[in-house]
N, C-alpha and C positions, 0 to 999 in steps of 0.2 A: 454531432460533434463539430466543433469549429476547426478551422485550419490550424489555428494556434495550438489547439490540443493535439493535433496530429503531427506537428513538427518533430517532437522527440522521436516518434516512430520513424520518421524519415531519416533521422540521423542514424538510426539502426541500419538502415539500408546502405548507409555509408557512401553517399555520393556516387551513384551509379552512372551518371551521364551528363551532357551539357547543352549547347545551343544548336544542335543539329536540327534542321527543319524537318527532316524525315526520320527522326528518331521514333522507334516503335514504342518506347516506354514513355508514357505520359505521366504527369504528376498524379492524375487520377489512379493510374495503375500502381504507382508507388504508394499512395495513401491507402488504397484498398488492400494491397498485399500486406501492409504493415499494421493495419488496424488492430489485429488481434494482439499486438505488442503494446498497445496504448496503456493499458492498466499497469503493466509492469514498469514501463518507462516513466509514467507520471507518478506512480505511488510506491514502486518497489514491491517487494513481496518475496515469499520463499521460493516460488517457482515461476518459470516462464511457460505460458501455455504452449502446447505442442503446435497449435494453429499459428502461433507467432513464428516459430522456427520454420514451419512449412511455408509460410508466406515469405519469409526472408530468403529462403532457398529458391523458391519459385521466381522471386524478383531477380535474383542473381542470374538465373538461367535466362530469364526474359531479356536481361540487359547484356546480350551477347556481343554487341559491337561497341567500339569506342564511343560512337555517337550516342548510343543508348545509355552507357555508363555516365557520360558527361551530362546528358539530359537529366538523369535522375539526380545527379549531384546538384544541379541547379535548383531542382525542386526542394531538396533538403536545405540548401543554403538560404533559400528565400524565406524559410520559416525559422532559421536559427535564432533570430532575435527574440523569439517567444519561449525558448527553452532555457531553463536555469542550469547551473552547473551539475546539480544532482541528477537531473534528467539526462543530460548529455553523458554523464558517467554511467548511468544505467543503460542507455542506448549503446554505448561503446562496449558493454559487456556481452551484448547479444550474440555477436559472431562466435565468441568462445563458447558461450552456453549452448548455442544451437549447432556448434561444430560446422559453421558455415565459413567457407574460405573467401572472406572479403579482402580484396587486394589493396585496401587503403584504410587509413584511420578514419573513424567517425569523429568529425569535428566541424564546428561551424566555420572554421578557418581553412578548411581544405581548399586547395587550388584545383578547381574542376578541370581546368585546361591541361593539367598534367596527368590526368587519368587516361590510361590507354587501354 
């Protein structure tokens, strides 16, 4: 899978962190946590895999600090240019589908510096 293919998954994660040098959540963590969501985000479908919801929820737990959330956000934004509107739309549905309390909107325009 290419990074461009993984971007929409990252949007699902919804900007979890920024430029902290000691952030525990790396882009690799974001990508691997959300990989099970890739098929749904890229192509849609009737259901979201349970592994996708588990990955999203575990990522939210892992991004426990402001620095972690901002760092994850930067990972997502760096890939935003490769997602189309439909993919972003599907990614933004994941928190509701997965019943995951994501405290910010999934968007390539999110201001990661405002995430607390």
